[in-house]
Structure formats: structure tokens, C-alpha cells
C-alpha positions as CSV (number, residue, x, y, z in Angstrom):
1,A,-46.1,-84.8,120.4
2,D,-45.8,-88.4,118.9
3,N,-48.0,-89.8,121.7
4,L,-51.0,-87.6,120.5
5,I,-54.1,-89.6,119.4
6,P,-55.9,-88.3,116.3
7,I,-59.7,-88.1,116.2
8,K,-60.5,-88.6,112.5
9,S,-63.6,-88.0,110.5
10,P,-65.5,-91.3,109.9
11,L,-67.3,-89.9,106.9
12,V,-67.3,-87.2,104.2
13,G,-69.5,-84.2,105.2
14,T,-69.6,-80.8,106.8
15,F,-68.0,-80.2,110.2
16,Y,-70.0,-78.4,112.9
17,A,-68.2,-77.5,116.2
18,K,-71.5,-76.8,118.0
19,P,-75.0,-78.1,118.2
20,S,-76.6,-74.8,117.1
21,P,-75.3,-71.4,116.0
22,D,-75.9,-69.8,119.4
23,S,-74.5,-72.7,121.4
24,D,-71.0,-73.2,122.9
25,P,-68.7,-75.6,121.0
26,Y,-68.7,-79.3,122.0
27,V,-65.0,-79.1,122.7
28,E,-62.2,-76.6,122.6
29,I,-58.4,-76.7,123.1
30,G,-58.0,-77.9,126.7
31,S,-61.3,-79.7,126.9
32,L,-61.2,-83.1,128.7
33,V,-62.8,-85.9,126.8
34,D,-63.7,-89.6,127.4
35,P,-64.7,-92.2,124.8
36,Q,-68.4,-91.1,125.0
37,T,-67.7,-87.3,124.7
38,V,-69.3,-85.8,121.6
39,V,-66.6,-83.7,119.9
40,C,-68.5,-82.4,116.9
41,I,-71.3,-83.1,114.3
42,I,-70.6,-84.0,110.7
43,E,-73.5,-83.5,108.4
44,A,-73.8,-86.0,105.5
45,M,-76.7,-86.1,103.2
46,K,-78.9,-84.0,105.6
47,V,-78.1,-86.4,108.5
48,M,-76.4,-84.9,111.6
49,N,-73.9,-87.5,112.8
50,E,-72.5,-87.0,116.4
51,I,-68.8,-87.8,116.4
52,K,-67.4,-89.2,119.7
53,A,-63.9,-88.9,121.0
54,E,-63.5,-92.7,121.4
55,T,-60.5,-92.0,123.6
56,S,-59.7,-90.3,126.9
57,G,-57.5,-87.3,127.4
58,T,-57.2,-83.5,126.6
59,I,-57.9,-81.8,123.3
60,V,-54.6,-80.2,122.3
61,E,-55.1,-79.4,118.6
62,S,-57.9,-78.6,116.3
63,F,-57.5,-78.9,112.5
64,V,-60.9,-77.8,111.2
65,T,-63.2,-74.8,111.4
66,D,-67.0,-74.6,111.8
67,G,-68.8,-75.2,108.5
68,Q,-65.7,-76.7,106.8
69,A,-66.1,-79.7,104.4
70,V,-64.2,-82.7,105.7
71,E,-63.0,-85.9,104.0
72,Y,-63.1,-89.5,105.3
73,G,-60.1,-90.1,107.6
74,Q,-59.3,-86.4,107.9
75,I,-57.9,-85.5,111.3
76,L,-60.3,-83.3,113.2
77,F,-58.6,-83.0,116.6
78,K,-55.6,-84.4,118.5
79,V,-55.9,-85.7,122.0
80,K,-53.1,-86.0,124.6
81,P,-53.9,-89.2,126.5
82,D,-54.4,-89.1,130.3
């Protein structure tokens, strides 16, 4: 598990797993991502910031729940590289 790449929050805000309450999540455990894949939204000061994976691989762990407050540098997901 040491080769897993963390996707960290680049800012303080509120984590949202999906674009709207009735939508599917951006990613789930097992989702394939590339550097341009949007993995979540973090709301900060009423601005919705799309967070991209910035790496390629498979989402293997999720550390946050929808609507949770997150801190700068907090790990959101871990990715197993391709």
C-alpha cells in the first residue's frame, strides 16, 4: 500500500462528492482516473472549486464523506497508479 498516491485538498472548505444532490458521485472506489478527471468539488467562500486527480490510476480509498469540512492538505482519496 506504500505505492498509493494521495489526492489532497488544495484548500479549506466543504467537500462534495457529486455535482448536485441527485447526481452520481464524480468517483467511487474502483473508478479509473487520469490527471484531468474531476474527483470532487470543494466549496470555499461560496465558490465551487473542481478538484482534479492530477494522477492516473484507480481510486482505492476514500477518506471523506459528502458535506464534510476539509482542511488544506487533508487526504481525500488514495489512488493506485497504473
